[in-house]
Backbone as CSV, one residue per row, in Angstrom:
resi,resn,N_x,N_y,N_z,CA_x,CA_y,CA_z,C_x,C_y,C_z
1,UNK,78.056,131.451,99.193,79.306,131.136,99.872,79.152,131.285,101.382
2,UNK,78.525,132.401,101.812,78.366,132.641,103.247,77.471,131.589,103.897
3,UNK,76.269,131.238,103.323,75.454,130.202,103.947,76.188,128.876,104.080
4,UNK,76.972,128.485,103.052,77.705,127.224,103.136,78.781,127.284,104.212
5,UNK,79.387,128.460,104.395,80.385,128.620,105.450,79.736,128.515,106.819
6,UNK,78.557,129.150,106.986,77.848,129.080,108.260,77.412,127.656,108.566
7,UNK,77.072,126.885,107.523,76.610,125.515,107.725,77.673,124.659,108.400
8,UNK,78.946,125.041,108.229,80.030,124.292,108.865,79.974,124.425,110.383
9,UNK,79.419,125.550,110.879,79.391,125.819,112.321,78.016,125.575,112.935
10,UNK,77.017,125.192,112.151,75.653,125.039,112.656,75.197,123.596,112.540
11,UNK,74.108,123.230,113.234,73.639,121.836,113.198,73.196,121.422,111.801
12,UNK,73.205,120.114,111.574,72.653,119.590,110.331,71.148,119.820,110.306
13,UNK,70.601,119.966,109.117,69.168,120.192,108.980,68.730,119.691,107.616
14,UNK,67.494,119.990,107.258,66.987,119.622,105.949,66.074,118.432,105.951
15,UNK,65.992,117.705,107.078,65.141,116.525,107.113,63.757,116.778,107.634
16,UNK,63.621,117.748,108.559,62.341,117.989,109.218,62.209,119.478,109.546
17,UNK,60.979,120.013,109.580,60.796,121.449,109.852,61.397,121.911,111.174
18,UNK,61.306,121.102,112.237,61.862,121.533,113.523,63.382,121.648,113.469
19,UNK,64.040,120.735,112.731,65.493,120.827,112.561,65.863,122.082,111.770
20,UNK,65.052,122.429,110.775,65.314,123.633,109.985,65.191,124.894,110.824
21,UNK,64.203,124.925,111.725,64.025,126.093,112.591,65.192,126.233,113.566
22,UNK,65.654,125.113,114.116,66.816,125.138,115.016,68.032,125.664,114.266
23,UNK,68.230,125.184,113.042,69.365,125.605,112.227,69.309,127.106,111.927
24,UNK,68.117,127.629,111.585,68.001,129.057,111.266,68.276,129.922,112.495
25,UNK,67.846,129.469,113.677,68.137,130.219,114.902,69.640,130.247,115.181
26,UNK,70.293,129.120,114.988,71.741,129.071,115.163,72.432,130.066,114.240
27,UNK,72.008,130.095,112.978,72.671,130.953,111.999,72.459,132.430,112.326
28,UNK,71.237,132.795,112.745,70.975,134.193,113.103,71.844,134.601,114.288
29,UNK,71.872,133.750,115.313,72.687,134.054,116.496,74.165,134.115,116.134
30,UNK,74.606,133.213,115.263,76.009,133.191,114.854,76.388,134.459,114.097
31,UNK,75.517,134.932,113.193,75.797,136.156,112.441,75.907,137.353,113.379
32,UNK,74.958,137.463,114.319,74.991,138.568,115.283,76.278,138.507,116.108
33,UNK,76.632,137.291,116.564,77.854,137.133,117.369,79.103,137.501,116.568
34,UNK,79.132,137.117,115.287,80.294,137.443,114.457,80.414,138.947,114.229
35,UNK,79.278,139.615,114.018,79.308,141.074,113.839,79.874,141.751,115.086
36,UNK,79.387,141.333,116.260,79.874,141.914,117.516,81.352,141.596,117.711
37,UNK,81.738,140.349,117.409,83.133,139.938,117.587,84.075,140.793,116.741
38,UNK,83.753,140.936,115.458,84.648,141.695,114.579,84.618,143.193,114.908
39,UNK,83.476,143.699,115.385,83.410,145.104,115.777,84.305,145.366,116.991
40,UNK,84.226,144.470,117.981,85.045,144.633,119.193,86.530,144.449,118.866
41,UNK,86.852,143.371,118.117,88.252,143.124,117.787,88.805,144.232,116.887
42,UNK,87.954,144.735,115.978,88.390,145.842,115.130,88.696,147.086,115.943
43,UNK,87.854,147.347,116.952,88.105,148.483,117.836,89.391,148.332,118.615
44,UNK,89.665,147.114,119.072,90.907,146.878,119.814,92.131,147.078,118.921
45,UNK,92.075,146.546,117.704,93.198,146.707,116.786,93.414,148.182,116.444
46,UNK,92.302,148.909,116.212,92.404,150.343,115.922,93.056,151.089,117.089
47,UNK,92.615,150.748,118.324,93.181,151.417,119.497,94.663,151.095,119.662
48,UNK,95.047,149.854,119.382,96.455,149.471,119.502,97.345,150.244,118.523
49,UNK,96.819,150.432,117.317,97.608,151.128,116.293,97.553,152.645,116.481
50,UNK,96.333,153.144,116.670,96.140,154.608,116.727,96.762,155.207,117.975
51,UNK,96.703,154.494,119.079,97.172,155.063,120.342,98.383,154.315,120.889
52,UNK,99.182,153.759,120.003,100.380,153.060,120.453,101.383,154.064,121.039
53,UNK,102.277,153.544,121.810,103.259,154.392,122.480,104.179,155.072,121.462
54,UNK,104.329,156.389,121.608,105.222,157.159,120.726,106.232,157.927,121.588
55,UNK,107.407,158.085,121.053,108.455,158.771,121.790,108.078,160.228,122.013
56,UNK,108.112,160.615,123.261,107.817,161.989,123.611,106.360,162.306,123.786
57,UNK,105.479,161.373,123.463,104.032,161.622,123.589,103.562,161.207,124.974
58,UNK,102.649,162.005,125.537,102.062,161.725,126.847,100.585,161.385,126.649
59,UNK,100.183,160.230,127.119,98.787,159.796,126.943,97.847,160.672,127.745
60,UNK,96.660,160.902,127.170,95.638,161.682,127.876,95.104,160.881,129.051
61,UNK,94.925,161.550,130.185,94.436,160.892,131.393,92.906,161.008,131.439
62,UNK,92.225,159.935,131.007,90.755,159.926,130.960,90.242,158.987,132.038
63,UNK,89.327,159.502,132.867,88.801,158.712,133.984,87.547,157.932,133.611
64,UNK,86.971,158.159,132.462,85.769,157.426,132.059,84.934,158.231,131.088
65,UNK,84.002,157.552,130.440,83.074,158.185,129.508,81.696,157.581,129.776
66,UNK,80.895,158.315,130.523,79.594,157.792,130.960,78.696,157.465,129.774
67,UNK,78.645,158.333,128.782,77.778,158.093,127.626,78.172,156.815,126.887
68,UNK,79.490,156.639,126.700,79.962,155.442,125.999,79.634,154.183,126.791
69,UNK,79.855,154.225,128.092,79.608,153.051,128.923,78.127,152.705,128.967
70,UNK,77.265,153.714,129.109,75.819,153.475,129.096,75.386,152.974,127.721
71,UNK,75.994,153.536,126.679,75.631,153.156,125.319,75.886,151.703,125.027
72,UNK,77.102,151.205,125.355,77.367,149.800,125.020,76.612,148.853,125.955
73,UNK,76.285,149.289,127.166,75.476,148.451,128.059,74.055,148.299,127.526
74,UNK,73.472,149.424,127.110,72.110,149.392,126.564,72.075,148.612,125.252
75,UNK,73.082,148.820,124.401,73.135,148.103,123.126,73.211,146.592,123.346
76,UNK,74.046,146.160,124.282,74.164,144.724,124.565,72.845,144.166,125.094
77,UNK,72.162,144.936,125.954,70.883,144.499,126.496,69.826,144.384,125.398
78,UNK,69.811,145.352,124.477,68.841,145.322,123.386,69.082,144.124,122.458
79,UNK,70.347,143.830,122.188,70.666,142.668,121.352,70.208,141.383,122.033
80,UNK,70.445,141.289,123.335,70.033,140.112,124.092,68.516,139.957,124.077
81,UNK,67.797,141.051,124.284,66.326,141.004,124.278,65.809,140.613,122.892
82,UNK,66.416,141.173,121.840,65.986,140.864,120.477,66.177,139.376,120.163
83,UNK,67.313,138.817,120.561,67.548,137.393,120.333,66.585,136.539,121.150
84,UNK,66.288,136.956,122.377,65.351,136.209,123.209,63.949,136.226,122.602
85,UNK,63.515,137.398,122.134,62.191,137.496,121.509,62.128,136.627,120.257
86,UNK,63.168,136.687,119.436,63.209,135.874,118.219,63.149,134.390,118.555
87,UNK,63.880,133.978,119.587,63.896,132.565,119.982,62.517,132.106,120.438
88,UNK,61.864,132.911,121.286,60.558,132.506,121.809,59.486,132.529,120.733
89,UNK,59.604,133.406,119.744,58.620,133.414,118.657,58.753,132.183,117.770
90,UNK,59.948,131.624,117.684,60.166,130.433,116.860,60.082,129.148,117.659
91,UNK,60.014,129.247,118.960,60.022,128.053,119.799,58.811,127.162,119.539
92,UNK,57.668,127.781,119.286,56.457,126.985,119.062,56.579,126.131,117.803
93,UNK,57.216,126.657,116.760,57.364,125.886,115.523,58.368,124.750,115.683
94,UNK,59.232,124.824,116.712,60.165,123.737,117.000,59.487,122.664,117.850
95,UNK,58.672,123.095,118.808,58.053,122.163,119.740,56.752,121.557,119.215
96,UNK,55.953,122.360,118.499,54.619,121.920,118.091,54.642,121.329,116.685
97,UNK,54.294,120.066,116.533,54.323,119.447,115.201,53.139,119.897,114.344
98,UNK,53.317,119.959,113.027,52.219,120.297,112.121,51.405,119.051,111.776
99,UNK,50.285,119.256,111.090,49.504,118.126,110.601,50.267,117.391,109.503
100,UNK,49.942,116.126,109.318,50.500,115.382,108.203,49.995,115.971,106.894
101,UNK,50.772,115.813,105.832,50.382,116.316,104.535,49.321,115.452,103.873
102,UNK,48.772,115.963,102.792,47.728,115.231,102.079,48.253,113.914,101.517
103,UNK,49.546,113.872,101.231,50.132,112.651,100.678,50.719,111.727,101.721
104,UNK,50.474,112.005,103.003,51.034,111.190,104.078,50.267,109.898,104.285
105,UNK,50.725,109.119,105.259,50.090,107.841,105.561,48.718,108.066,106.174
106,UNK,47.823,107.112,105.950,46.477,107.186,106.523,46.536,106.734,107.976
107,UNK,46.554,107.688,108.895,46.711,107.356,110.308,45.499,106.625,110.856
108,UNK,44.326,106.875,110.279,43.127,106.183,110.749,43.200,104.689,110.437
109,UNK,43.848,104.348,109.301,43.997,102.944,108.962,45.114,102.285,109.765
110,UNK,46.193,103.033,109.991,47.289,102.472,110.785,46.884,102.290,112.232
111,UNK,46.022,103.185,112.702,45.561,103.083,114.079,46.491,103.773,115.043
112,UNK,45.963,104.167,116.168,46.760,104.770,117.228,47.050,103.697,118.266
113,UNK,48.280,103.628,118.686,48.710,102.555,119.576,47.886,102.540,120.853
114,UNK,47.029,101.504,120.961,46.155,101.312,122.127,45.218,102.490,122.375
115,UNK,45.115,103.418,121.390,44.226,104.576,121.526,44.527,105.402,122.768
116,UNK,45.793,105.465,123.159,46.163,106.201,124.362,47.041,107.410,124.054
117,UNK,47.054,107.857,122.803,47.855,109.024,122.452,47.128,110.278,122.927
118,UNK,47.831,111.125,123.658,47.215,112.343,124.173,48.265,113.439,124.253
119,UNK,47.796,114.663,124.179,48.700,115.813,124.283,48.900,116.167,125.754
120,UNK,50.074,116.696,126.081,50.371,117.141,127.437,51.436,118.218,127.350
121,UNK,51.914,118.659,128.508,52.960,119.683,128.507,54.249,119.159,127.899
122,UNK,54.469,117.844,127.949,55.691,117.260,127.409,55.476,116.652,126.023
123,UNK,54.314,116.084,125.792,54.018,115.504,124.480,53.185,116.493,123.674
124,UNK,53.674,116.855,122.502,52.960,117.780,121.629,52.368,116.996,120.457
125,UNK,51.119,117.332,120.090,50.468,116.703,118.957,50.097,117.748,117.922
126,UNK,49.898,117.340,116.666,49.460,118.287,115.637,48.100,118.884,115.983
127,UNK,47.718,119.972,115.313,46.410,120.597,115.596,45.244,119.632,115.496
128,UNK,45.293,118.684,114.539,44.181,117.740,114.416,44.314,116.551,115.361
129,UNK,45.386,116.503,116.159,45.555,115.455,117.156,45.987,114.113,116.621
130,UNK,46.357,114.032,115.336,46.707,112.748,114.739,48.187,112.708,114.372
131,UNK,48.848,111.672,114.855,50.266,111.470,114.541,50.560,109.986,114.590
132,UNK,51.568,109.588,113.845,52.015,108.198,113.898,52.952,108.068,115.087
133,UNK,52.481,107.389,116.140,53.259,107.303,117.374,54.120,106.049,117.371
134,UNK,55.425,106.241,117.559,56.380,105.133,117.585,57.179,105.207,118.879
135,UNK,57.272,104.085,119.581,58.055,104.027,120.814,59.518,103.756,120.469
136,UNK,60.407,104.598,120.995,61.851,104.439,120.809,62.439,104.005,122.153
137,UNK,63.010,102.812,122.190,63.523,102.247,123.441,65.032,102.062,123.317
138,UNK,65.775,102.716,124.189,67.220,102.564,124.202,67.629,101.346,125.010
139,UNK,68.473,100.524,124.433,68.992,99.340,125.111,70.497,99.282,124.877
140,UNK,71.234,98.746,125.831,72.668,98.579,125.625,72.895,97.425,124.645
141,UNK,73.343,97.665,123.395,73.676,98.960,122.803,72.993,99.016,121.452
142,UNK,71.670,99.141,121.481,70.884,99.137,120.257,69.568,99.862,120.513
143,UNK,69.032,100.467,119.449,67.736,101.122,119.537,66.647,100.167,119.055
144,UNK,65.556,100.109,119.807,64.395,99.320,119.404,63.237,100.262,119.099
145,UNK,62.497,99.983,118.033,61.372,100.813,117.624,60.112,99.955,117.592
146,UNK,59.108,100.377,118.343,57.843,99.639,118.424,56.754,100.471,117.759
147,UNK,56.076,99.863,116.765,55.096,100.567,115.942,53.679,100.263,116.413
148,UNK,52.697,101.087,116.014,51.305,100.774,116.344,50.842,99.543,115.579
149,UNK,49.806,98.920,116.091,49.272,97.730,115.429,49.351,96.497,116.291
150,UNK,49.321,96.658,117.627,49.377,95.506,118.520,48.110,94.672,118.393
151,UNK,48.262,93.359,118.513,47.114,92.459,118.429,46.356,92.369,119.745
152,UNK,47.026,92.688,120.829,46.421,92.559,122.152,46.234,93.936,122.792
153,UNK,45.228,94.098,123.663,45.006,95.389,124.335,46.200,95.852,125.164
154,UNK,47.001,94.898,125.665,48.141,95.270,126.497,49.369,95.648,125.669
155,UNK,49.230,95.663,124.336,50.342,96.079,123.491,51.213,94.958,122.980
156,UNK,50.963,93.722,123.427,51.770,92.605,122.971,51.475,92.313,121.500
157,UNK,52.489,91.884,120.800,52.318,91.566,119.389,52.507,92.729,118.458
158,UNK,52.918,93.875,118.972,53.129,95.044,118.116,54.349,94.826,117.230
159,UNK,54.298,95.269,115.980,55.481,95.149,115.114,56.610,96.024,115.620
160,UNK,57.832,95.574,115.411,58.989,96.318,115.906,60.173,96.101,114.969
161,UNK,61.201,96.916,115.163,62.453,96.765,114.428,63.586,97.232,115.325
162,UNK,64.800,96.887,114.945,65.985,97.300,115.673,66.893,98.115,114.754
163,UNK,67.470,99.152,115.298,68.483,100.004,114.660,67.937,100.872,113.535
164,UNK,67.088,100.337,112.662,66.546,101.121,111.554,65.072,101.429,111.793
165,UNK,64.770,102.715,111.872,63.390,103.174,112.047,62.822,103.524,110.675
166,UNK,61.773,102.832,110.265,61.137,103.065,108.974,59.886,103.903,109.186
167,UNK,59.762,105.006,108.437,58.623,105.912,108.600,58.105,106.335,107.226
168,UNK,56.835,106.738,107.151,56.295,107.239,105.882,56.595,108.724,105.696
169,UNK,56.736,109.135,104.452,56.982,110.543,104.147,55.708,111.365,104.321
170,UNK,55.907,112.690,104.476,54.808,113.651,104.586,53.840,113.300,105.707
171,UNK,54.360,112.620,106.729,53.542,112.183,107.864,54.193,112.647,109.159
172,UNK,53.399,113.248,110.034,53.915,113.672,111.331,54.138,112.455,112.216
173,UNK,55.374,112.252,112.638,55.746,111.093,113.452,56.070,111.569,114.859
174,UNK,55.385,111.025,115.841,55.625,111.347,117.252,56.436,110.224,117.875
175,UNK,57.533,110.579,118.538,58.399,109.585,119.167,58.227,109.601,120.682
176,UNK,58.020,108.424,121.250,57.932,108.230,122.698,59.236,107.554,123.121
177,UNK,60.143,108.326,123.736,61.513,107.874,123.968,61.697,107.445,125.426
178,UNK,62.216,106.248,125.633,62.491,105.750,126.975,63.713,104.829,126.922
179,UNK,64.077,104.268,128.066,65.235,103.382,128.142,64.891,102.152,128.961
180,UNK,65.496,101.027,128.579,65.273,99.783,129.311,66.376,99.499,130.323
181,UNK,67.446,100.306,130.323,68.552,100.013,131.240,69.221,101.274,131.787
182,UNK,70.083,101.928,130.998,70.799,103.116,131.463,70.366,104.317,130.629
183,UNK,70.926,105.471,130.904,70.572,106.681,130.165,71.241,106.661,128.787
184,UNK,70.429,106.873,127.766,70.908,107.027,126.399,70.454,108.395,125.899
185,UNK,70.828,108.748,124.671,70.400,110.016,124.089,70.091,109.818,122.612
186,UNK,68.829,110.064,122.247,68.383,109.929,120.858,68.760,111.194,120.098
187,UNK,69.526,111.032,119.027,69.930,112.201,118.240,70.156,111.823,116.785
188,UNK,69.279,112.308,115.923,69.459,112.245,114.478,69.503,113.702,114.026
189,UNK,70.690,114.282,113.837,70.848,115.728,113.663,69.932,116.366,112.626
190,UNK,69.714,115.703,111.490,68.906,116.296,110.427,67.411,116.290,110.736
191,UNK,67.030,115.651,111.855,65.610,115.549,112.200,65.268,116.250,113.507
192,UNK,66.172,117.016,114.080,65.859,117.748,115.303,66.934,117.618,116.362
193,UNK,66.579,118.034,117.583,67.546,118.079,118.667,67.710,116.757,119.396
194,UNK,68.528,116.779,120.442,68.803,115.598,121.254,67.715,115.425,122.323
195,UNK,67.392,114.156,122.600,66.437,113.847,123.653,66.937,112.628,124.421
196,UNK,67.025,112.769,125.736,67.548,111.677,126.546,66.509,110.573,126.716
197,UNK,67.013,109.339,126.681,66.203,108.166,126.986,66.574,107.735,128.401
198,UNK,65.637,107.940,129.334,65.915,107.735,130.756,65.048,106.595,131.288
199,UNK,65.622,105.660,132.031,64.820,104.572,132.603,63.701,105.113,133.502
200,UNK,62.497,104.624,133.296,61.366,105.040,134.118,60.784,106.386,133.759
201,UNK,61.215,106.980,132.666,60.735,108.306,132.275,60.566,108.345,130.761
202,UNK,59.629,109.164,130.293,59.368,109.263,128.855,59.643,110.684,128.364
203,UNK,60.408,110.792,127.293,60.597,112.051,126.577,59.918,111.947,125.223
204,UNK,59.534,113.100,124.686,58.795,113.092,123.426,59.400,114.097,122.447
205,UNK,59.406,113.711,121.185,59.782,114.628,120.135,59.020,114.232,118.880
206,UNK,59.286,114.920,117.782,58.565,114.643,116.536,59.430,115.023,115.349
207,UNK,59.059,114.538,114.193,59.645,115.000,112.936,58.657,114.716,111.810
208,UNK,58.895,115.353,110.696,58.061,115.174,109.500,58.976,115.277,108.290
209,UNK,59.183,114.164,107.598,60.107,114.095,106.474,59.321,114.228,105.175
210,UNK,59.756,115.119,104.317,58.993,115.429,103.112,59.247,114.470,101.954
211,UNK,60.426,113.862,101.882,60.735,112.997,100.747,61.548,111.792,101.210
212,UNK,61.508,110.697,100.432,62.248,109.491,100.825,63.743,109.770,100.991
213,UNK,64.335,109.102,101.952,65.758,109.278,102.203,66.179,108.544,103.460
214,UNK,67.461,108.584,103.749,68.026,107.930,104.922,68.743,108.975,105.768
215,UNK,68.474,108.972,107.061,69.050,109.932,107.996,69.723,109.146,109.123
216,UNK,70.956,109.503,109.413,71.740,108.716,110.358,71.989,109.490,111.654
217,UNK,71.989,108.756,112.749,72.219,109.360,114.050,73.041,108.443,114.940
218,UNK,73.184,108.870,116.187,74.074,108.176,117.112,73.600,108.460,118.529
219,UNK,73.732,107.480,119.399,73.484,107.747,120.818,74.476,108.822,121.270
220,UNK,73.952,109.897,121.842,74.789,111.052,122.168,75.120,111.129,123.652
221,UNK,74.947,110.029,124.366,75.257,110.007,125.800,76.068,108.745,126.076
222,UNK,77.225,108.917,126.721,78.107,107.778,126.988,77.367,106.770,127.873
223,UNK,77.054,105.614,127.292,76.174,104.655,127.978,76.865,103.330,128.272
224,UNK,78.166,103.254,128.062,78.884,102.017,128.342,79.914,101.716,127.263
225,UNK,80.541,100.569,127.358,81.654,100.243,126.470,81.207,100.075,125.018
226,UNK,79.939,99.779,124.773,79.459,99.617,123.406,78.777,100.858,122.859
227,UNK,78.970,102.002,123.515,78.294,103.249,123.118,78.542,103.615,121.660
228,UNK,79.774,103.473,121.173,80.120,103.882,119.815,79.371,103.081,118.764
229,UNK,78.932,101.877,119.117,78.216,101.043,118.159,76.705,101.303,118.162
230,UNK,76.240,102.148,119.059,74.797,102.367,119.190,74.339,103.444,118.214
231,UNK,74.206,103.056,116.962,73.812,103.986,115.915,72.310,103.895,115.683
232,UNK,71.776,104.888,114.999,70.351,104.910,114.651,70.220,105.353,113.204
233,UNK,69.339,104.710,112.467,69.077,105.063,111.076,67.580,105.249,110.899
234,UNK,67.193,106.375,110.335,65.783,106.634,110.016,65.642,106.557,108.504
235,UNK,64.797,105.641,108.048,64.561,105.450,106.616,63.156,105.915,106.278
236,UNK,63.067,106.957,105.474,61.766,107.482,105.057,61.386,106.884,103.708
237,UNK,60.201,106.297,103.640,59.700,105.688,102.405,58.319,106.251,102.119
238,UNK,57.782,105.951,100.966,56.438,106.417,100.633,55.413,105.739,101.552
239,UNK,54.256,106.371,101.760,53.232,105.742,102.616,52.869,104.330,102.187
240,UNK,52.762,104.090,100.880,52.417,102.748,100.401,53.509,101.745,100.762
241,UNK,54.771,102.149,100.603,55.876,101.264,100.958,55.905,101.010,102.470
242,UNK,55.591,102.047,103.252,55.582,101.872,104.704,54.501,100.890,105.132
243,UNK,53.316,101.025,104.599,52.225,100.128,104.980,52.538,98.696,104.566
244,UNK,53.176,98.517,103.409,53.581,97.169,102.991,54.647,96.614,103.921
245,UNK,55.605,97.462,104.313,56.655,97.023,105.240,56.055,96.648,106.593
246,UNK,55.112,97.460,107.095,54.493,97.189,108.388,53.701,95.886,108.348
247,UNK,52.995,95.664,107.239,52.246,94.414,107.099,53.193,93.215,107.088
248,UNK,54.365,93.385,106.457,55.353,92.309,106.421,55.892,92.022,107.824
249,UNK,56.136,93.072,108.605,56.607,92.879,109.976,55.573,92.125,110.808
250,UNK,54.301,92.497,110.645,53.235,91.801,111.379,53.173,90.334,110.974
251,UNK,53.338,90.068,109.691,53.290,88.692,109.204,54.428,87.872,109.794
252,UNK,55.626,88.447,109.841,56.764,87.719,110.403,56.548,87.425,111.882
253,UNK,55.968,88.382,112.618,55.698,88.159,114.040,54.670,87.052,114.207
254,UNK,53.617,87.078,113.364,52.597,86.036,113.442,53.182,84.663,113.137
255,UNK,54.052,84.588,112.120,54.681,83.309,111.781,55.590,82.829,112.906
256,UNK,56.322,83.768,113.522,57.201,83.394,114.639,56.384,82.896,115.828
257,UNK,55.250,83.545,116.101,54.390,83.105,117.211,53.814,81.723,116.938
258,UNK,53.409,81.480,115.686,52.877,80.168,115.322,53.933,79.086,115.500
259,UNK,55.160,79.402,115.057,56.253,78.430,115.207,56.571,78.188,116.680
260,UNK,56.507,79.244,117.497,56.777,79.082,118.934,55.696,78.246,119.601
261,UNK,54.436,78.461,119.216,53.351,77.666,119.780,53.503,76.196,119.419
262,UNK,53.905,75.927,118.156,54.108,74.539,117.730,55.257,73.908,118.508
263,UNK,56.332,74.681,118.742,57.467,74.152,119.496,57.077,73.860,120.936
264,UNK,56.269,74.755,121.531,55.825,74.525,122.911,54.932,73.292,122.997
265,UNK,54.040,73.160,122.014,53.151,71.999,122.011,53.942,70.699,121.881
266,UNK,54.981,70.721,121.050,55.819,69.532,120.866,56.545,69.174,122.156
267,UNK,57.056,70.199,122.862,57.748,69.940,124.125,56.800,69.393,125.179
268,UNK,55.588,69.975,125.219,54.616,69.528,126.221,54.144,68.103,125.959
269,UNK,54.220,67.695,124.678,53.750,66.360,124.329,54.798,65.281,124.581
270,UNK,56.035,65.689,124.832,57.092,64.712,125.053,56.905,64.003,126.386
271,UNK,57.307,62.759,126.416,57.234,61.963,127.647,58.610,61.352,127.917
272,UNK,58.750,60.840,129.080,59.999,60.178,129.423,61.084,61.167,129.815
273,UNK,62.343,60.821,129.442,63.487,61.628,129.849,63.464,63.019,129.229
274,UNK,62.826,63.139,128.051,62.818,64.442,127.378,61.651,65.314,127.771
275,UNK,60.841,64.892,128.706,59.653,65.660,129.076,60.049,66.948,129.771
276,UNK,59.245,67.962,129.548,59.477,69.270,130.148,58.336,69.541,131.124
277,UNK,58.658,69.725,132.369,57.625,69.970,133.376,57.427,71.444,133.618
278,UNK,56.185,71.869,133.782,55.878,73.260,134.105,56.123,73.496,135.590
279,UNK,56.788,74.594,135.945,57.067,74.853,137.364,55.788,75.209,138.095
């Protein structure tokens, strides 16, 4: 009963280990805060009742209690230090992604986008350095997701999707978050914290989903009149289903490019009034 009650006041979790760690920290801090709150309020209520004004009674004139004042100051400091130590000990498990599981996608077969994935102070990678890197681009008012597998060295031809991010289960997914226009905020509560998408700047986060499912999020930064429609959906599927989906996306892009080349060739071949001249 108590955990379900606390869940009403804490972030959503259950989708990824980092979200679970954030949720547990919230709950610990909330329990400590509630204990202090009820202790203080209980003391106030006791004082109001026990020392209420009585006819003929004269209140004792007390100028202070040094031991009591030092005691509650030290106690508050110790509680603050304990919470800070607990937070910093768990911070690494929130920031640092784990390796993909044995049943995850084969990252060597999927490939690393342009082979430029690297760890830094802002981008964290698993201990083995392998993660499925996906670019998340905020646009007014839709999210675009660009996957590894570009046909060209410059990244052109990479498979992509809009609004729905498809990922394999039991696989560490690294997100490279940016914006093409204004500031947005990537937030799927069950998969971790909020990260701003800022034009000209890259933010990084990660998640690892253990089982197939759908996780919903929303742009968490007011980005214009269409902000409310800027939703995000993360769909976790099995590695085999993900690889089949990715291959299908590549095929559709290849077919679209072939059709575009044929259309361009047809336009270039036209003569007379319908001819198209190159500038």
